[in-house]
N, C-alpha and C positions, 0 to 999 in steps of 0.2 A: 473369311478366317477358317482357318483350318485347325481341325482338332487334333492336339498332339497327346495320344493316349500313353499314360504312364504304367497303368493295369491293364494288360491284354486279360488277362483272366476274368475280372470283373468289369471291363469297359470303362474304366474310370479315367478321365481326360486329366491334364495339367490344371485347366482352369477348375477343376471341381476340388481335386487338391488344394489348391490356391485359396477356393472358397472356403473350406473347413479350417484351413489355417487361418484365416481372417475371422473366421468365427471362433476361434480360440483353440483349435487343436494344434500343440506345438510339438508332438512326437510320432514317430510313424504308428506306434501302439494306437495313439488316439485319433489319427487318420483311419487307421484300420478299423476302429469302432464305429467311427463315422460311415466309410464308405466300403469297407471289405479290403479294399488295397492293401496289397502286401501278405493276407493272410492265405493264398494259395500257395502257389511256385514261390514266393519270395524275390522275384527276380527285380522286382520294381521297388525294393526298400531303399536301394542306395540312391535311387532316382528320387523318391519322396523325401530323403534326407536332404539331399542337394535343394531341393524346395523350400526346406523348412528351415535351410541356413546351417545345418548340421552336418558337415563332413563324416564320412566314415572313418573312425579312428584305426590306425592301424595297429597291428599286434602290440609291436613295441611302445607303441603311447602308452596302450591299456597297460602293459605290463609297468612301465614307469609310473603311471596313476596309480599302480595298486589294485587296480580292478581286475577281478576274476574275470578271464577273456571269456567263457562261455555264458556268464552273467550278461555282460555287455552286448555280446552276439543275440542272445535272447531278448534282450530289451531293445533291438535295434529291428526284430523282427515283427 
């Protein structure tokens, strides 16, 4: 079985992210607290969101929901 790295900065694999999700982490921030994934360059945050079943919202969707765009982006990181 090959390892698929989600976070190159900290060497976190897809399997590790899925394990943390199974253990109760349900947001990118909770995954970051569990294993640091997404806390350095941030390029893996969208992949983490996809694994958690949370698609990244487009800017237009955030505006329609009345969400402050900056706050929603900070939450994703």
